[in-house]
C-alpha positions as CSV (number, residue, x, y, z in Angstrom):
1,M,3.3,-5.5,130.2
2,T,5.5,-6.1,127.0
3,S,3.7,-5.9,123.6
4,P,2.7,-8.6,121.8
5,E,3.3,-8.6,117.6
6,E,1.7,-12.3,117.6
7,I,-0.4,-14.7,118.9
8,L,-0.3,-18.7,117.3
9,I,-2.6,-21.1,117.9
10,D,-1.8,-24.5,117.4
11,R,-4.8,-27.7,117.1
12,S,-3.8,-31.1,116.9
13,P,-5.4,-34.3,118.3
14,G,-6.1,-33.9,122.0
15,E,-4.6,-30.7,122.5
16,T,-4.2,-27.0,121.3
17,R,-1.2,-24.5,122.4
18,A,-1.3,-20.9,121.8
19,V,1.8,-19.1,122.3
20,V,2.2,-15.1,122.7
21,I,5.6,-13.9,120.8
22,S,7.0,-10.1,121.5
23,D,10.5,-9.4,119.9
24,G,11.0,-13.1,118.7
25,I,10.7,-14.2,122.5
26,V,8.0,-16.1,123.9
27,I,6.2,-14.3,126.7
28,D,2.8,-16.3,127.3
29,L,1.5,-20.0,126.8
30,A,-1.6,-21.6,127.5
31,I,-2.4,-25.4,126.5
32,E,-5.7,-26.8,126.8
33,R,-6.7,-30.6,126.8
34,P,-10.5,-31.1,126.3
35,R,-10.6,-34.4,128.6
36,S,-8.8,-32.2,131.6
37,M,-10.4,-29.0,130.9
38,S,-10.3,-26.6,134.0
39,R,-13.4,-25.7,136.0
40,V,-11.7,-22.9,137.9
41,G,-14.1,-19.6,137.7
42,E,-17.1,-22.1,136.8
43,I,-20.4,-20.8,138.5
44,V,-22.5,-23.7,139.7
45,L,-25.8,-23.8,141.4
46,A,-24.9,-26.8,144.0
47,R,-26.0,-29.0,146.5
48,A,-24.9,-29.7,149.8
49,T,-24.5,-33.4,150.2
50,S,-22.5,-33.4,153.1
51,V,-22.1,-31.1,156.2
52,R,-19.5,-30.9,159.1
53,D,-18.0,-29.0,161.9
54,R,-21.6,-27.2,162.5
55,G,-21.8,-25.8,158.7
56,R,-18.2,-24.7,158.2
57,I,-17.2,-27.3,156.5
58,A,-19.4,-28.7,153.6
59,F,-19.0,-31.2,150.4
60,L,-21.0,-30.4,147.2
61,D,-22.7,-31.9,144.6
62,I,-21.3,-29.8,141.4
63,G,-22.4,-32.3,138.9
64,N,-19.8,-35.3,138.5
65,E,-17.8,-35.1,141.6
66,S,-18.0,-33.7,144.8
67,A,-16.5,-30.1,145.9
68,L,-15.5,-28.5,149.4
69,L,-16.7,-25.4,150.6
70,E,-15.8,-24.2,153.9
71,G,-16.6,-21.3,155.9
72,A,-20.6,-21.4,154.5
73,G,-22.4,-21.6,157.7
74,I,-24.9,-23.8,155.2
75,V,-27.3,-26.8,156.4
76,E,-27.4,-30.3,154.3
77,G,-29.0,-30.3,151.6
78,A,-29.6,-26.7,150.2
79,A,-28.6,-25.3,147.3
80,V,-26.0,-23.1,147.3
81,L,-24.6,-20.6,144.2
82,V,-20.6,-21.1,144.4
83,Q,-17.6,-20.4,142.2
84,M,-15.1,-23.1,141.6
85,T,-11.9,-22.1,142.9
86,R,-9.3,-25.1,142.8
87,D,-9.4,-28.5,140.4
88,R,-8.9,-31.5,141.9
89,K,-4.9,-31.9,142.1
90,G,-3.8,-35.4,143.5
91,D,-5.9,-36.7,146.8
92,K,-6.9,-32.9,147.1
93,A,-10.3,-32.3,146.0
94,P,-11.9,-29.6,143.9
95,K,-12.6,-26.1,145.7
96,A,-15.1,-23.5,145.6
97,G,-16.2,-20.7,147.0
98,T,-19.5,-18.3,147.6
99,A,-17.5,-15.7,146.8
100,I,-18.2,-14.2,142.8
101,D,-16.1,-13.1,140.7
102,L,-16.7,-12.3,137.0
103,Q,-13.9,-11.0,134.9
104,G,-13.4,-8.4,132.6
105,R,-10.5,-6.9,131.0
106,Y,-10.7,-4.1,133.5
107,M,-12.3,-5.3,136.4
108,V,-14.1,-7.8,137.8
109,L,-17.5,-8.1,139.1
110,T,-18.0,-8.5,142.9
111,P,-21.6,-9.2,143.1
112,T,-21.4,-10.8,146.8
113,R,-19.2,-8.3,148.0
114,P,-20.5,-4.4,147.2
115,G,-18.4,-1.2,146.7
116,I,-15.9,0.3,144.7
117,S,-12.0,-0.4,145.0
118,L,-9.1,0.0,142.8
119,S,-5.6,-2.0,142.4
120,S,-3.1,-0.4,144.3
121,R,-1.0,-0.1,141.1
122,I,-3.1,3.1,140.0
123,T,-1.4,5.5,142.2
124,N,-2.1,8.9,140.5
125,K,-4.7,10.4,142.8
126,A,-7.0,12.4,140.1
127,E,-6.9,9.2,137.9
128,R,-8.0,7.0,141.1
129,K,-11.0,9.8,141.2
130,R,-12.0,9.6,137.7
131,I,-11.9,5.7,137.3
132,R,-14.0,5.7,140.5
133,G,-16.3,8.2,139.5
134,G,-17.1,6.7,135.7
135,L,-17.8,3.6,137.6
136,E,-20.4,5.2,140.4
137,D,-22.4,5.8,137.3
138,V,-23.4,2.2,136.5
139,V,-22.3,0.1,140.0
140,T,-25.2,0.0,141.9
141,D,-24.8,-0.1,145.8
142,D,-25.5,-3.7,146.3
143,L,-22.6,-4.3,143.8
144,G,-18.8,-4.3,143.8
145,V,-16.2,-3.7,141.0
146,V,-12.6,-4.0,141.3
147,A,-11.0,-1.7,138.7
148,R,-7.7,-3.4,137.6
149,S,-4.4,-1.9,136.4
150,L,-5.6,-2.0,133.1
151,A,-8.3,0.7,133.4
152,R,-5.4,3.2,133.9
153,G,-6.1,5.4,131.2
154,V,-8.6,3.8,129.5
155,D,-11.5,5.7,128.4
156,S,-14.4,5.8,130.9
157,E,-17.0,5.2,128.4
158,V,-15.2,2.4,127.7
159,L,-15.4,1.1,131.4
160,R,-18.8,2.1,131.5
161,R,-19.7,-0.4,129.0
162,E,-17.7,-3.1,130.5
163,A,-19.2,-2.7,133.4
164,D,-23.0,-2.9,131.9
165,E,-21.7,-5.8,130.3
166,L,-20.5,-7.5,133.5
167,I,-23.4,-6.5,135.0
168,G,-25.8,-8.1,132.5
169,L,-24.3,-11.4,133.0
170,W,-25.1,-11.6,136.9
171,L,-28.6,-10.3,136.1
172,R,-28.7,-13.6,133.8
173,I,-27.2,-15.7,136.0
174,K,-29.8,-14.8,139.0
175,Q,-32.2,-15.2,136.6
176,D,-31.0,-18.7,135.8
177,V,-30.7,-19.9,139.5
178,E,-34.6,-19.7,139.9
179,A,-35.2,-21.9,137.2
180,A,-31.7,-24.0,137.7
181,V,-32.5,-27.7,139.9
182,P,-29.3,-28.4,141.4
183,P,-26.4,-29.4,140.4
184,A,-26.4,-26.8,137.4
185,V,-23.4,-25.4,135.7
186,L,-24.6,-21.7,135.1
187,L,-21.7,-20.3,133.9
188,R,-18.8,-22.6,132.6
189,S,-15.0,-21.5,132.5
190,P,-13.7,-19.9,129.3
191,G,-10.9,-22.4,129.5
192,P,-6.9,-21.0,129.3
193,I,-6.8,-20.0,125.5
194,A,-9.8,-18.0,126.1
195,A,-8.5,-16.4,128.9
196,L,-5.1,-15.5,127.1
197,L,-6.6,-14.0,124.2
198,D,-8.8,-11.8,126.2
199,R,-5.5,-10.5,127.7
200,Y,-4.4,-9.5,124.3
201,P,-7.6,-8.8,122.6
202,D,-5.7,-6.7,119.7
203,T,-3.4,-9.1,118.7
204,L,-2.7,-10.5,115.5
205,V,-3.6,-14.5,115.4
206,T,-2.5,-17.2,112.7
207,E,-3.7,-20.8,113.1
208,S,-2.0,-23.6,112.6
209,R,-2.2,-26.9,113.1
210,D,-0.2,-30.7,114.4
211,G,3.2,-28.4,115.5
212,V,3.9,-27.7,111.9
213,L,4.5,-23.6,112.2
214,L,5.5,-23.9,115.6
215,A,8.7,-26.1,114.5
216,E,9.2,-24.0,111.6
217,R,9.5,-20.6,114.1
218,G,11.5,-22.8,116.3
219,I,8.8,-22.3,119.5
220,V,8.5,-26.4,120.1
221,D,11.7,-26.3,121.4
222,E,11.3,-24.0,124.0
223,I,7.9,-25.4,124.6
224,E,9.6,-28.7,125.3
225,T,12.2,-26.7,127.9
226,L,9.4,-26.1,130.1
227,V,9.4,-29.6,131.6
228,S,13.3,-29.1,132.2
229,S,14.3,-27.8,135.8
230,K,17.3,-26.2,134.3
231,V,17.2,-22.9,131.7
232,N,19.3,-20.6,130.5
233,I,20.0,-17.1,131.1
234,P,20.2,-14.4,128.1
235,G,23.5,-13.7,128.2
236,G,25.3,-16.6,130.6
237,G,23.7,-18.0,133.7
238,E,21.1,-20.8,134.6
239,L,17.9,-20.8,136.7
240,V,17.2,-24.3,138.6
241,I,13.9,-24.3,139.2
242,E,12.5,-27.5,141.3
243,R,8.3,-27.7,142.2
244,T,7.8,-29.4,145.4
245,E,4.5,-29.3,147.4
246,A,4.9,-26.3,149.5
247,L,6.6,-24.1,147.2
248,V,8.6,-23.0,144.1
249,A,12.7,-22.6,144.4
250,I,14.5,-21.1,142.0
251,D,17.9,-20.8,142.2
252,I,20.4,-19.0,140.0
253,N,23.9,-20.3,138.7
254,T,26.1,-17.0,137.7
255,A,28.0,-16.8,134.4
256,E,31.5,-16.9,134.8
257,G,33.3,-13.4,135.5
258,F,31.5,-12.8,138.7
259,A,34.2,-14.2,140.8
260,D,35.1,-10.3,141.7
261,G,31.5,-9.5,141.8
262,S,31.9,-6.7,138.8
263,G,29.0,-6.7,136.9
264,L,27.1,-8.8,139.0
265,L,24.1,-6.2,140.1
266,E,23.7,-6.4,136.1
267,F,23.4,-10.1,135.8
268,N,21.4,-10.0,138.6
269,L,18.7,-7.9,136.7
270,R,19.1,-10.0,133.8
271,A,18.4,-13.3,135.6
272,A,15.3,-11.3,137.5
273,R,13.9,-10.9,134.0
274,E,13.8,-14.3,132.8
275,V,12.4,-15.5,136.5
276,V,9.5,-13.3,136.0
277,R,9.0,-14.3,132.1
278,Q,9.4,-18.4,133.4
279,I,7.1,-18.1,136.2
280,C,4.8,-16.7,133.4
281,L,5.1,-19.4,131.0
282,R,5.1,-21.9,133.5
283,G,1.9,-20.9,135.4
284,L,4.1,-20.9,138.4
285,S,2.0,-20.4,141.7
286,G,1.9,-19.9,145.5
287,L,5.1,-19.5,147.3
288,I,8.2,-18.6,144.7
289,V,11.7,-18.3,146.5
290,V,14.5,-17.2,144.4
291,D,18.3,-17.2,145.4
292,F,19.8,-14.5,144.1
293,P,23.9,-14.4,143.9
294,R,24.1,-12.1,147.1
295,L,24.5,-8.2,146.8
296,A,26.3,-6.5,149.2
297,R,25.0,-3.0,148.6
298,P,21.2,-2.5,149.8
299,S,20.7,0.1,146.6
300,D,21.6,-2.7,144.3
301,R,18.7,-5.5,145.7
302,E,16.4,-2.4,145.9
303,Q,17.0,-2.0,142.0
304,V,16.5,-6.2,141.2
305,L,13.2,-5.4,143.2
306,E,12.1,-2.7,141.2
307,Q,12.8,-4.9,138.2
308,I,10.4,-8.1,138.9
309,R,7.9,-5.6,140.8
310,S,8.0,-3.7,137.4
311,S,7.8,-7.0,135.4
312,L,4.8,-8.4,137.3
313,V,2.7,-5.0,137.4
314,E,0.3,-6.4,135.2
315,D,0.3,-10.2,135.9
316,P,-3.2,-11.0,135.2
317,W,-2.9,-14.4,137.9
318,G,-2.1,-11.7,140.8
319,S,1.3,-11.3,142.5
320,I,2.8,-9.8,144.9
321,T,6.3,-9.2,145.7
322,H,7.6,-9.4,149.2
323,G,11.1,-8.9,148.6
324,W,14.2,-10.0,150.7
325,T,14.4,-12.2,153.4
326,R,16.9,-11.9,156.4
327,A,18.5,-15.0,154.8
328,G,19.1,-13.0,151.3
329,L,16.2,-14.9,149.5
330,F,13.6,-13.4,147.7
331,E,9.9,-14.2,148.3
332,I,6.8,-13.9,145.7
333,T,3.7,-15.4,146.0
334,R,1.3,-15.7,143.1
335,R,-2.4,-16.5,143.0
336,R,-3.2,-19.6,141.7
337,V,-5.9,-19.7,138.9
338,Q,-5.6,-22.5,136.9
339,A,-3.1,-25.3,136.1
340,G,0.3,-23.6,134.6
341,P,1.4,-25.2,131.4
342,A,4.3,-26.4,132.9
343,E,1.7,-28.4,135.4
344,T,-0.1,-29.4,132.4
345,M,3.1,-30.7,130.7
346,L,4.8,-32.4,133.8
347,R,4.9,-35.9,135.7
348,Q,4.2,-35.5,139.5
349,P,6.6,-33.1,141.5
350,G,9.5,-35.2,142.2
351,E,9.2,-36.9,138.8
352,P,11.0,-35.0,136.1
353,G,10.0,-35.4,132.6
354,P,7.2,-35.0,130.6
355,S,4.0,-37.4,131.1
356,A,2.5,-39.8,129.3
357,E,-0.5,-37.5,127.9
358,T,2.4,-34.5,127.1
359,L,4.2,-37.6,125.3
360,A,1.2,-39.0,123.6
361,Y,-0.3,-36.1,121.8
362,E,3.1,-35.2,120.5
363,A,3.5,-38.6,119.1
364,L,0.4,-38.1,117.7
365,R,1.4,-34.9,115.7
366,Y,4.4,-36.8,114.7
367,A,2.3,-39.4,113.1
368,L,0.4,-36.6,111.3
369,R,3.5,-34.9,110.2
370,E,5.8,-37.8,109.1
371,T,2.9,-40.8,107.6
372,V,3.0,-38.9,104.1
373,G,3.6,-41.4,101.4
374,I,3.2,-44.4,103.9
375,A,0.3,-46.3,102.8
376,R,0.0,-48.5,106.0
377,P,1.9,-46.6,108.8
378,R,2.8,-47.7,112.5
379,L,3.6,-45.3,115.5
380,V,5.7,-47.4,117.6
381,V,6.2,-46.1,121.5
382,A,7.2,-46.7,124.6
383,P,4.5,-49.1,126.6
384,G,3.2,-46.2,129.2
385,V,2.5,-43.8,126.2
386,A,0.9,-46.1,123.9
387,A,-1.3,-47.0,126.9
388,F,-2.6,-43.8,127.5
389,L,-3.3,-43.8,123.6
390,K,-5.8,-46.9,124.1
391,G,-6.9,-45.8,127.8
392,P,-7.9,-42.0,128.0
393,G,-5.8,-40.9,125.1
394,A,-8.7,-42.8,122.6
395,E,-10.4,-40.0,121.4
396,A,-7.4,-38.3,120.0
397,L,-6.2,-41.6,118.7
398,T,-9.1,-41.9,117.1
399,E,-9.1,-38.4,115.5
400,T,-5.3,-39.0,113.9
401,N,-6.5,-42.2,112.9
402,R,-9.3,-41.0,110.6
403,R,-7.4,-38.2,109.4
404,L,-4.5,-40.7,108.2
405,G,-7.7,-42.5,106.5
406,G,-8.0,-45.2,108.8
407,S,-4.6,-47.3,108.3
408,L,-2.1,-46.3,111.0
409,A,-1.2,-48.7,113.7
410,L,-0.4,-48.3,117.0
411,E,2.6,-50.3,118.9
412,G,3.7,-50.2,122.3
413,R,7.3,-51.5,122.6
414,S,8.9,-53.0,125.4
415,G,12.6,-51.4,125.7
416,Y,11.7,-48.2,124.4
417,E,12.3,-45.0,126.7
418,R,9.9,-42.8,127.3
419,T,10.8,-39.8,125.0
420,R,11.3,-42.4,121.8
421,M,8.7,-42.4,119.0
422,E,9.3,-43.9,115.0
423,I,6.9,-44.5,112.4
424,E,7.4,-47.5,110.5
425,D,5.9,-48.9,107.6
426,E,4.1,-52.0,108.0
427,G,3.5,-52.6,104.2
428,R,7.3,-53.6,104.5
429,D,7.4,-56.1,106.9
430,G,8.8,-59.4,106.1
């Protein structure tokens, strides 16, 4: 994992953004919106409201909505402890599972799946024996634990301490189950910002608000490129990224000068590094298919595979590099943890550009920055953006108006392009 230098956290009405910087480059990003917080990872004592297919499919009351549970073999009306594995996505219901994972930095406690296992990326036999021996001292036979690749080289006492903390958390959850009436949330999802901070525990954190510091550092422009399907490759060339319901397709267009194949390996290695960066930045998941310019030599293709594999070795979302298909495509699968930043900012697949929600929060930041000295400012935006701010985004609009002394007016003007926003001075009308 690239060593980070700084985390910038920017708070504004309706949205918080956290950006991880290394060598002046954005290497990680999280976007959090209180009105649409992910429930993935949440532990819930749910109630089975409907059971089908002889108990193999159940619909659960998890509080305010229903979730799908498969393969559980439960009866209608039963209370069941589950962990949320998927948020609602379009017409697809939220999904839950009975396998519980309690996430730590160096390990995952699996109390419903006993046994100690280690990441396959820890290959040294002596190191595997050391880690396993340390965990056997604290993990009882009825519990399970998976040591992450990050546990490699970490002092055994640090590992034992984290295992103790996770076991203590599980015991508290079990106690809460006895007193809870379903549906009851027993452990909240940490959210994308907290998860990002956990990944970089010793990194300097700098706080800002309303996008000011991100704009000064030139980071806003990079965040905005996440809604574009085209990305420049450092040194020349371009990625074209297309999300569909079934998969993510990444096409690589070469820079000039490769007609005779010279330098093509070096180009593909640069492209591979950018592919991995975009996968992590955008939070891409599922099946990812990459179309690299064709390399004739197997040894060259192996170098590209190793570049991608080493870049993803400590991917916190969990990824598998499958390598090259017979058609010459490169395949990666990546576990879906929660909606990635690009998915949060975009409209639906097939509808390019930022969503009305994304534009609405940017408009509020724009208003907070640009209304200095204007007694009666009017924020003028496209009708769809204004409709969001008057509806789902009303709380964020109210917060912005409060900060501006209650003087902000909002207008959705016909004919405005979706991304257009302006500040007018109502005091000068007429």
